[in-house]
N, C-alpha and C positions, 0 to 999 in steps of 0.2 A: 401557158396553158397547163403545163405539167405541174407547176406550183399550185395552180387552182385546183387541179384534180386531186392532188395530195391533200390539200386542205379540206376539200369536200369529204374525202375518205376518212380524215381524222374526225371531222364533225360527226359523221355517221357512226364511226366506232365509239365515240364518246357518248352519243345518244344511246346506243345499244347498252353500253356499260351502265349508264344511269338507270336504265330500265331493269337492270339485273335479269337479263334474259336467261332462261334455263334451256331453251330449245335451239340454240345456235349449232348449226352444222357447217363447218368450214368447207370451202371449195376443194381443199385437198383431203377431205375425210375419206376413209376407206368406204367401200361400196355399201356395206350393211349398216352404216351409221345413219343413212337417210331415214327420214321418218316414213312409216308405213301408210296404208290406205285408210285406216280407221280414224274417224273423229275421236276426240278423247274426252271423257267425263271425269270429274273428280268430286269426291265427297269426303267428309270427316265424320269418323265414327268413334265411339268409346266402348270398350268392353271391360267388365269387371270380373276378375278371377277371385272368387271368394275364399276366405279362411286360408291365406298363405302365411308362411313364416315371415315375420318382420326382421329380416336380417340386419337392417340399420340399427334397430333398437334392441337387438339381442346383446346381452352382456356376456361376460366371460363365464359366469355361472347362472344357474337358474333356468326355469322353463322359458324358452323363446316365446315371445308374444306373437300374436297372429293378427292379421288385418285383411281387408278386401283390397286387392291390388288392381287399379284401374289403369288401363292402357288406352292412349289415344292413337288412332290409326288414320293415316290418309290413304284412301282408296282410289286408284286410277283404273279406268276400264274403258273398253271400246264403247263409244256412244253411238246413238242413232244417227243416220245419215243426214238429217236435217239440222244437226247441231251447228251452231255458230262457233267456229274455233276462237279460242283466246280467253285469257283470264289471268288473275293475279293471286298471289298468295302472300299472307303477312307471316313472316317467320322471324323469331328471335335468332341473333347471330351469337357467335362463340362467347361474348361477355355476358350473356344471359339477361341483358337489360335492353339492348338496342334492337328495335324492330327494323327489319328490311322488307321491302316489297319486291317479290319476285314476279317475273312475267313469263308465261308460257303459253302452251296451245290448249290446255285443258279448260273445259267450260264447267263451271261450278254447278253440281247437281243435275247435270244433263241426263236425259233419258238414256238408259243403256241400249245397246244394240241387241235385240232379242232374237236376231235371225239365226244365231249359232252360239255355241258355248266356247269357252276359252280357258286355257290352263291358268293356274294361280302362282304368282311369284311373291314371295315374302322378302322385304328389305329390312335389314337390321343395322342400325348405325353404330358408330364408335362411342368411346367413353372420353369426353362428353360428345353429344351430338344431338340431332333431332330427326324427325321424320322427313324433313326437307333436304337433308344433307346429300342424298343421292337422287334428288328430284329430277335432274336431267335424264338419268337412266330410266326412271320410273315412267315419265312421260313418253319417252321413246318406245319402250316396250309395250305400253298400252296401245300406242298407234299401230303396233304390229300384231295385235291380237292376243294380248295377255291382260289378265286382271292382276293388278300390282298393289300389295298392301304394305305400307311402310310404317314401322312402329315407333312411337315415342316410348322408350323404356324408362320406367320410373327410376329414380335415383341415379340416372345417368344422362339426363338432358342438361342443356346449358343453364336452365334456371332451377334445376333439381338434382345437382350433382352431389351426392353424399357418398356414404361408405362404399368403397371398391368391392367389398365382399358381397354386396347385393348384386352387382353385376356379375361377379364370378358365379354365384349360385343360379341367378334367375334367367340368364340369357336364353339357353335352349328351351326353357320351360315357357318363357314369354313367346318364343317363336311357335312352339307347339299350341299354346293357348289361342294365339291369333289364327292359326290355321283352323283349329276347331270352331272358333267363333265365326270366321268369314265363310267357312264352308256350310255353316248352319243358317246362313241368312235366308230370309224369306223375300217375296216380292221379286220384281224383275231382275234386280241386281243378283239376288241369290240363284236365280234359275240360269244365269249365263256362266256360272263358275263350275269348272270341271273339279269336282271335290276329291278326285283321286289321281290328279295329274299336276304336281306341284314342284317348285324348285325353291331353294333358300339361297339368298344372296346376303353376305354379311361383310361389313368393313371393320377391320381392327378387332374390337371386342365383339362386334357383330359376327366377324369371321370366326372368333374363338367359340361363340355359341353354335354356329353352324357346323363346325367340326365335331363338337360334342354330340350334336343332333345326328350328325352323319354316321356316328358309331365310335368315335374316338373318346372313350371315357378317360378322365384325368387320372393321374397317379396318386397313390396314397401320400407321397411326400407333399404334394400340392395342397392337400387338405390340412396340413399342419402349419403353414406359413403364418407367422404373427400378424402380418399385414393383410392376410386373406379374410376368409369367412371365419367367424367366431364358432366355438363349440363343434368344430368339425363338420359344419353344415354342407361343406362342399362335397362331402361324401355322396350326396345325392347324385353327383355327376361322375362318381369314380368308376373306372373300368371294373367290371365283374360284379357290381351291385345290382340287386333286383330293380332298384329305382332307375338306375341308368338304362337297364334293359328295356324299360317300358317306354323309352324314347324311340325304339325301333318303329319305323312308320313306312309302310308300303306305299303310302300316297305320295311320298317325297321321292322324285326320280333322280335329282341332280343338285349339286351344290356349287356355289361360287364363293370364294373367299378373297377379299382384297386385303392385302397386308395383315393376315391374321396374327393376333397377338397370343402369346402363351408358350410357344415352343422355345422361346428364348429364356424362359424362366422355369423350366422343369416340369411343365404341366402335362407332358405326354411322354410315353416311352414306346418301345417296339410293340408291346402288346396293345397299347392304345391305338397305334396307327394301323394295326392289323385289323381293327374293327371297322374300318371304312372299306365298304364294298360297292359303293355306288359312285357313279362318275363325279370327278372333282376337277374344277379349274381354279388355279391360284393365280392372282394378279398382284404384281409387286414392283416396288421401286428398288433399283440395283444398289442403292446406298441407304435403304431404309434403316434408320438408327433408332426406331421405336420398337417395332417387332423384330428387328434385326434380319437383314436379307438372308444371311447364312442359315438362320433358323427356319426361315420360310422355305429356302431350298431343301433344308432337312425334311420338312413335310413332304415335299415333291418326292424326295428320294425314298422315303420310308413308308409311304401309303401304298405298299406293294400288292394289295389285294384289289385294286381297282385301276382302270385307266384314268390318268390324270394329266393335266396340262399346266405348264407354268409360262405366263406371259410377263416378260421383264421389260420395264421402262429404264434403260440404261441411264445411270446418273440421277434418277429420280429418287425422292425421299419418301416418307411415309404416306404422303397425300396422292400417291400415283394412282390415277385412273378412277378414283371414287368421288371425292367431294365436288360439289358444284363450284363454278367459278366464284371467286371471292366477291361478295356483294360490295357495292360502292361504299356502303356504310361501315365496312370493315377496315377501311383504309386509314381511318383516324385512330390515334392512340386512345384506348379505352381507359377512362378513370377507374373502372372496376378491375381491369386486369393489369394496367400499368404498361401495356404495349398494344400494338395494333393487331386486332383479331385476324387481319389479312393472312398471317402466317398459318392459321389453322386450316385454311382452304388451299393456299397456293403452293407452288413448288418453285425453287430458285432457278431451275433449268427448263422445265417443261411448261407450256401454256395449258391451263386447265381445260379449255374447250378442246384443244387438241387431243389431250389424254381422254377426256370424255367420249369424244367420237371414236377413238380406237376402242375403248372398252365397250361402247354401244355395238360396234361391228362384231367384236369377238363374242360377247354375251349373247347377242341375237342368233349368231350361228350355232352356239352351244345349246341354247334353250330350243331353237328350232329343231336341232338334231335329236334331242333327248325328250322333249315334251310334245313335239309335233311330228316325230318320226320322219323328218325331212333328210333322208339319207344324202342328198346332194350337198348339204351343208358340212359334210365331212371334208369336202375339198378345201374348205377354208382352214383346216388344221394340218394339211398335208404340206408343211412348209419347210424351207431351208431354215435350220435353227437360228442362225445369225442373219438377220434380214439383209445386211449389206453384202452377204455372200451370194445373194441371189442376182441372176443376170436378166436384164430386160432385153428380150430378143423377139421383135415383132416384124410382120411384113409391112408393105406400104400402106395397107389399110388399117394398120394398128393391131392386127390379130396375132396372138402368140404363135411362134413357130418353134421348130426344134432347137433346143438350147435355152429356151425361156424357163427360168426358175424363180422369177420374182414373186413375192407373196401375192396370193390370190385376193382379189379385191382392192389391192392398193395401187393407186396410180404410180407411174414411174417416179423415183426419187423420194417417196413419201414414207418409206417404212424404216429410214435410218434411225438408229438408236433403240431398236426393238430386237428382242429375242423371244423366240417361242419354241418350247420344248414339250415333248410328249413321251410318256412311258405307259406301256401296256401293263395290265395285271401280270404279275410274276416277275416283272423287271425291277 
């Protein structure tokens, strides 16, 4: 019987993997990882930002050419109560050639829930990436009463990966343009969006862009790198410039950066970090060798003018907490890449679903606190820094009693391998 039960479990797990589900919540997930009460709708939109500098085709000399920069955005939102849950997405994987079918809870082009309005969350992927890379988080947040806009950044997607300088220059401005475009929408979808109550979530290069948007202009040195942007075009994002100052945006209340890139390569200094004065959450792998974990800790230490948090997945690398579970199509060696795209999504130590659930828990608490003024969510950040130092002390009914210090929202024995730290402004 035990053998049969194990076999049935394996069959169920294999079937779920073949579906590439992005909505899995494990039984041992922390409390706030659970999906919310709202049905979910999803739609795809394109927005064109006219007359932008064409960084990719700018040479070492001469007038930079200009073009109309078109961004594709996946928009998740609370849907009407009569929506039938479930749907699929077709997404290219890391090789830029192979299509994967993802399965989730969102219904394509469902009618929005117009009974109330909802905060807006922007999601910005890494280099390369696409708008589906953080789709588990996007669906999860939409179910909890958020409108979520996830961007395909031109010159930075799996099938459109070109000069890195374009990513360096354009990231915060793409984020700004999508905010302006989504908050200007007409119709039922436009009416449900709170246009002055917004958060930005970025992964890797998306985190880089979010930090610039948050107020951390880059250094003059970073504008001179030979491998960076040509003709000093990165000065648009430099601390102290009039152009960077125009990114200041009272509509945006909070920022989340997963494994943000750039502090490992001299893109910021103390003056830059002093520019961040809004709440910041950093999420990182303890052995990140892309953005460099010590460099991410440096962000946590040096953003002294705001309250900030650092969630660390011990022994995890750069994929900590953000990417969706590796699609089944990514397991085979890609002819285009010469290796299996699996590595782009997965971690050698941590299960992706597990990390996604933990991120969903903390990001939910953080956004509810800062965008919904839910003061009770602050309890989820009052934690013993090293999770395994917390004690599980409960009565016969399972209620915490004196001496209990285990992480709020985590079942017993489930917070191992995690660290959570907070510093207030001035620290």
